[in-house]
N, CA, C and O atoms as a GROMACS GRO file, in nm:
protein
  264
    1MET      N    1 -14.564   6.896 -21.665
    1MET     CA    2 -14.447   6.815 -21.633
    1MET      C    3 -14.319   6.860 -21.707
    1MET      O    4 -14.211   6.881 -21.652
    2LEU      N    5 -14.347   6.874 -21.851
    2LEU     CA    6 -14.241   6.891 -21.950
    2LEU      C    7 -14.189   7.032 -21.914
    2LEU      O    8 -14.069   7.060 -21.914
    3ASN      N    9 -14.294   7.123 -21.881
    3ASN     CA   10 -14.259   7.268 -21.855
    3ASN      C   11 -14.166   7.268 -21.746
    3ASN      O   12 -14.069   7.344 -21.757
    4ALA      N   13 -14.177   7.201 -21.644
    4ALA     CA   14 -14.096   7.192 -21.517
    4ALA      C   15 -13.957   7.147 -21.548
    4ALA      O   16 -13.860   7.204 -21.498
    5ILE      N   17 -13.946   7.042 -21.633
    5ILE     CA   18 -13.824   6.997 -21.667
    5ILE      C   19 -13.746   7.087 -21.756
    5ILE      O   20 -13.624   7.096 -21.742
    6LEU      N   21 -13.810   7.154 -21.848
    6LEU     CA   22 -13.745   7.259 -21.922
    6LEU      C   23 -13.691   7.371 -21.838
    6LEU      O   24 -13.581   7.423 -21.861
    7SER      N   25 -13.770   7.407 -21.744
    7SER     CA   26 -13.729   7.518 -21.654
    7SER      C   27 -13.608   7.478 -21.559
    7SER      O   28 -13.517   7.557 -21.535
    8LEU      N   29 -13.612   7.363 -21.511
    8LEU     CA   30 -13.495   7.308 -21.453
    8LEU      C   31 -13.367   7.301 -21.536
    8LEU      O   32 -13.254   7.322 -21.492
    9ALA      N   33 -13.400   7.271 -21.656
    9ALA     CA   34 -13.278   7.264 -21.758
    9ALA      C   35 -13.215   7.407 -21.780
    9ALA      O   36 -13.094   7.424 -21.787
   10MET      N   37 -13.314   7.514 -21.789
   10MET     CA   38 -13.265   7.646 -21.809
   10MET      C   39 -13.186   7.696 -21.686
   10MET      O   40 -13.087   7.768 -21.699
   11ILE      N   41 -13.236   7.654 -21.563
   11ILE     CA   42 -13.170   7.692 -21.442
   11ILE      C   43 -13.036   7.610 -21.438
   11ILE      O   44 -12.942   7.673 -21.391
   12ALA      N   45 -13.016   7.504 -21.470
   12ALA     CA   46 -12.906   7.416 -21.463
   12ALA      C   47 -12.799   7.483 -21.574
   12ALA      O   48 -12.679   7.486 -21.548
   13ALA      N   49 -12.846   7.529 -21.685
   13ALA     CA   50 -12.758   7.590 -21.771
   13ALA      C   51 -12.691   7.719 -21.737
   13ALA      O   52 -12.575   7.748 -21.764
   14PHE      N   53 -12.788   7.799 -21.669
   14PHE     CA   54 -12.750   7.926 -21.614
   14PHE      C   55 -12.639   7.902 -21.502
   14PHE      O   56 -12.532   7.962 -21.498
   15LEU      N   57 -12.681   7.802 -21.410
   15LEU     CA   58 -12.572   7.778 -21.308
   15LEU      C   59 -12.437   7.734 -21.362
   15LEU      O   60 -12.333   7.762 -21.303
   16LEU      N   61 -12.441   7.664 -21.476
   16LEU     CA   62 -12.307   7.610 -21.540
   16LEU      C   63 -12.238   7.731 -21.581
   16LEU      O   64 -12.115   7.740 -21.571
   17LEU      N   65 -12.319   7.830 -21.630
   17LEU     CA   66 -12.238   7.945 -21.709
   17LEU      C   67 -12.181   8.036 -21.575
   17LEU      O   68 -12.070   8.090 -21.580
   18ILE      N   69 -12.263   8.047 -21.463
   18ILE     CA   70 -12.207   8.111 -21.353
   18ILE      C   71 -12.089   8.036 -21.300
   18ILE      O   72 -11.984   8.098 -21.281
   19GLY      N   73 -12.096   7.916 -21.275
   19GLY     CA   74 -11.971   7.826 -21.227
   19GLY      C   75 -11.857   7.843 -21.316
   19GLY      O   76 -11.746   7.858 -21.264
   20ALA      N   77 -11.870   7.844 -21.465
   20ALA     CA   78 -11.777   7.871 -21.551
   20ALA      C   79 -11.705   8.011 -21.526
   20ALA      O   80 -11.584   8.029 -21.536
   21TRP      N   81 -11.800   8.107 -21.493
   21TRP     CA   82 -11.737   8.242 -21.484
   21TRP      C   83 -11.668   8.267 -21.363
   21TRP      O   84 -11.577   8.350 -21.361
   22LYS      N   85 -11.707   8.195 -21.247
   22LYS     CA   86 -11.634   8.189 -21.112
   22LYS      C   87 -11.503   8.122 -21.137
   22LYS      O   88 -11.402   8.174 -21.087
   23ARG      N   89 -11.492   8.014 -21.207
   23ARG     CA   90 -11.381   7.938 -21.235
   23ARG      C   91 -11.269   8.024 -21.317
   23ARG      O   92 -11.148   8.020 -21.294
   24TRP      N   93 -11.333   8.104 -21.418
   24TRP     CA   94 -11.247   8.192 -21.478
   24TRP      C   95 -11.200   8.306 -21.404
   24TRP      O   96 -11.086   8.347 -21.426
   25ARG      N   97 -11.266   8.359 -21.325
   25ARG     CA   98 -11.218   8.455 -21.236
   25ARG      C   99 -11.118   8.407 -21.140
   25ARG      O  100 -11.030   8.486 -21.106
   26ARG      N  101 -11.119   8.283 -21.090
   26ARG     CA  102 -11.029   8.229 -21.001
   26ARG      C  103 -10.894   8.167 -21.068
   26ARG      O  104 -10.783   8.193 -21.020
   27ASP      N  105 -10.909   8.092 -21.171
   27ASP     CA  106 -10.804   8.024 -21.219
   27ASP      C  107 -10.764   8.069 -21.366
   27ASP      O  108 -10.662   8.023 -21.418
   28GLY      N  109 -10.843   8.157 -21.430
   28GLY     CA  110 -10.827   8.193 -21.562
   28GLY      C  111 -10.873   8.082 -21.657
   28GLY      O  112 -10.950   8.001 -21.605
   29PHE      N  113 -10.840   8.062 -21.792
   29PHE     CA  114 -10.882   7.988 -21.873
   29PHE      C  115 -10.844   7.848 -21.838
   29PHE      O  116 -10.724   7.824 -21.820
   30SER      N  117 -10.930   7.758 -21.826
   30SER     CA  118 -10.906   7.613 -21.800
   30SER      C  119 -11.008   7.523 -21.881
   30SER      O  120 -11.111   7.564 -21.934
   31GLN      N  121 -10.962   7.396 -21.881
   31GLN     CA  122 -11.033   7.305 -21.964
   31GLN      C  123 -11.172   7.279 -21.893
   31GLN      O  124 -11.268   7.257 -21.968
   32GLN      N  125 -11.193   7.279 -21.759
   32GLN     CA  126 -11.320   7.267 -21.694
   32GLN      C  127 -11.408   7.381 -21.716
   32GLN      O  128 -11.529   7.359 -21.714
   33MET      N  129 -11.367   7.496 -21.736
   33MET     CA  130 -11.443   7.621 -21.764
   33MET      C  131 -11.512   7.604 -21.900
   33MET      O  132 -11.633   7.621 -21.914
   34TRP      N  133 -11.424   7.566 -22.006
   34TRP     CA  134 -11.473   7.545 -22.127
   34TRP      C  135 -11.573   7.425 -22.140
   34TRP      O  136 -11.672   7.429 -22.212
   35LEU      N  137 -11.543   7.329 -22.071
   35LEU     CA  138 -11.650   7.219 -22.065
   35LEU      C  139 -11.798   7.260 -22.005
   35LEU      O  140 -11.904   7.216 -22.049
   36MET      N  141 -11.786   7.345 -21.906
   36MET     CA  142 -11.899   7.395 -21.838
   36MET      C  143 -11.966   7.486 -21.946
   36MET      O  144 -12.088   7.473 -21.960
   37VAL      N  145 -11.905   7.568 -22.019
   37VAL     CA  146 -11.971   7.653 -22.118
   37VAL      C  147 -12.022   7.562 -22.216
   37VAL      O  148 -12.136   7.585 -22.257
   38ALA      N  149 -11.961   7.465 -22.261
   38ALA     CA  150 -12.000   7.372 -22.375
   38ALA      C  151 -12.127   7.299 -22.320
   38ALA      O  152 -12.226   7.291 -22.392
   39ALA      N  153 -12.127   7.251 -22.206
   39ALA     CA  154 -12.258   7.170 -22.150
   39ALA      C  155 -12.370   7.270 -22.146
   39ALA      O  156 -12.485   7.236 -22.176
   40ALA      N  157 -12.338   7.395 -22.110
   40ALA     CA  158 -12.463   7.482 -22.092
   40ALA      C  159 -12.508   7.528 -22.238
   40ALA      O  160 -12.624   7.566 -22.252
   41LEU      N  161 -12.429   7.528 -22.340
   41LEU     CA  162 -12.467   7.557 -22.476
   41LEU      C  163 -12.544   7.440 -22.527
   41LEU      O  164 -12.649   7.459 -22.589
   42VAL      N  165 -12.496   7.312 -22.503
   42VAL     CA  166 -12.573   7.201 -22.548
   42VAL      C  167 -12.720   7.187 -22.480
   42VAL      O  168 -12.814   7.134 -22.539
   43ILE      N  169 -12.730   7.241 -22.347
   43ILE     CA  170 -12.847   7.228 -22.291
   43ILE      C  171 -12.942   7.353 -22.358
   43ILE      O  172 -13.062   7.333 -22.376
   44PHE      N  173 -12.887   7.464 -22.387
   44PHE     CA  174 -12.959   7.572 -22.429
   44PHE      C  175 -13.018   7.524 -22.578
   44PHE      O  176 -13.131   7.556 -22.616
   45ALA      N  177 -12.926   7.443 -22.653
   45ALA     CA  178 -12.974   7.405 -22.790
   45ALA      C  179 -13.087   7.311 -22.787
   45ALA      O  180 -13.184   7.325 -22.861
   46ASN      N  181 -13.074   7.208 -22.694
   46ASN     CA  182 -13.180   7.115 -22.665
   46ASN      C  183 -13.314   7.182 -22.628
   46ASN      O  184 -13.418   7.141 -22.678
   47ILE      N  185 -13.312   7.274 -22.549
   47ILE     CA  186 -13.430   7.355 -22.508
   47ILE      C  187 -13.483   7.426 -22.632
   47ILE      O  188 -13.603   7.437 -22.656
   48ALA      N  189 -13.390   7.472 -22.706
   48ALA     CA  190 -13.447   7.549 -22.833
   48ALA      C  191 -13.510   7.453 -22.936
   48ALA      O  192 -13.597   7.488 -23.015
   49ILE      N  193 -13.456   7.321 -22.929
   49ILE     CA  194 -13.524   7.239 -23.034
   49ILE      C  195 -13.661   7.207 -22.973
   49ILE      O  196 -13.752   7.183 -23.052
   50TRP      N  197 -13.683   7.203 -22.857
   50TRP     CA  198 -13.813   7.163 -22.786
   50TRP      C  199 -13.909   7.276 -22.806
   50TRP      O  200 -14.023   7.250 -22.844
   51VAL      N  201 -13.868   7.410 -22.782
   51VAL     CA  202 -13.949   7.517 -22.765
   51VAL      C  203 -13.979   7.590 -22.894
   51VAL      O  204 -14.097   7.618 -22.918
   52VAL      N  205 -13.883   7.625 -22.978
   52VAL     CA  206 -13.894   7.690 -23.112
   52VAL      C  207 -13.978   7.624 -23.205
   52VAL      O  208 -13.958   7.509 -23.245
   53PRO      N  209 -14.091   7.712 -23.246
   53PRO     CA  210 -14.188   7.642 -23.344
   53PRO      C  211 -14.135   7.644 -23.480
   53PRO      O  212 -14.057   7.732 -23.516
   54ASP      N  213 -14.176   7.548 -23.556
   54ASP     CA  214 -14.130   7.536 -23.696
   54ASP      C  215 -14.223   7.639 -23.789
   54ASP      O  216 -14.304   7.711 -23.732
   55GLU      N  217 -14.209   7.642 -23.915
   55GLU     CA  218 -14.291   7.730 -24.001
   55GLU      C  219 -14.432   7.704 -23.991
   55GLU      O  220 -14.510   7.792 -24.024
   56LYS      N  221 -14.474   7.590 -23.948
   56LYS     CA  222 -14.620   7.564 -23.956
   56LYS      C  223 -14.683   7.600 -23.800
   56LYS      O  224 -14.801   7.592 -23.765
   57GLY      N  225 -14.582   7.638 -23.730
   57GLY     CA  226 -14.618   7.686 -23.574
   57GLY      C  227 -14.635   7.560 -23.484
   57GLY      O  228 -14.710   7.568 -23.386
   58ASN      N  229 -14.580   7.461 -23.508
   58ASN     CA  230 -14.574   7.339 -23.426
   58ASN      C  231 -14.440   7.341 -23.347
   58ASN      O  232 -14.328   7.372 -23.388
   59SER      N  233 -14.476   7.304 -23.231
   59SER     CA  234 -14.331   7.283 -23.150
   59SER      C  235 -14.336   7.141 -23.063
   59SER      O  236 -14.446   7.088 -23.046
   60LEU      N  237 -14.234   7.090 -23.016
   60LEU     CA  238 -14.254   6.963 -22.940
   60LEU      C  239 -14.322   6.977 -22.821
   60LEU      O  240 -14.389   6.884 -22.775
   61VAL      N  241 -14.309   7.104 -22.755
   61VAL     CA  242 -14.374   7.116 -22.637
   61VAL      C  243 -14.515   7.111 -22.628
   61VAL      O  244 -14.573   7.043 -22.544
   62THR      N  245 -14.579   7.192 -22.724
   62THR     CA  246 -14.714   7.201 -22.729
   62THR      C  247 -14.787   7.073 -22.795
   62THR      O  248 -14.904   7.042 -22.773
   63GLY      N  249 -14.696   7.002 -22.882
   63GLY     CA  250 -14.746   6.887 -22.946
   63GLY      C  251 -14.871   6.900 -23.035
   63GLY      O  252 -14.930   6.801 -23.078
   64GLU      N  253 -14.906   7.015 -23.058
   64GLU     CA  254 -15.023   7.043 -23.136
   64GLU      C  255 -14.990   7.032 -23.297
   64GLU      O  256 -14.879   7.065 -23.340
   65VAL      N  257 -15.083   6.987 -23.373
   65VAL     CA  258 -15.068   6.990 -23.505
   65VAL      C  259 -15.162   7.073 -23.586
   65VAL      O  260 -15.278   7.036 -23.604
   66LYS      N  261 -15.115   7.187 -23.638
   66LYS     CA  262 -15.200   7.283 -23.694
   66LYS      C  263 -15.220   7.258 -23.841
   66LYS      O  264 -15.293   7.333 -23.907
   0.00000   0.00000   0.00000
């Protein structure tokens, strides 16, 4: 279940970036574009916190303690 949630979060972050790019192409630099980029970066950071293992090889996704 967690893998599906992380996958949906990645899709949402990429869609935010695509939406920001389209807004930039249409209106130029705007506050909404920057907010969309910031939201995507926050989502990417949260996914990295869950997925990237520490120095012992543990990650929050696997839940394994080595």
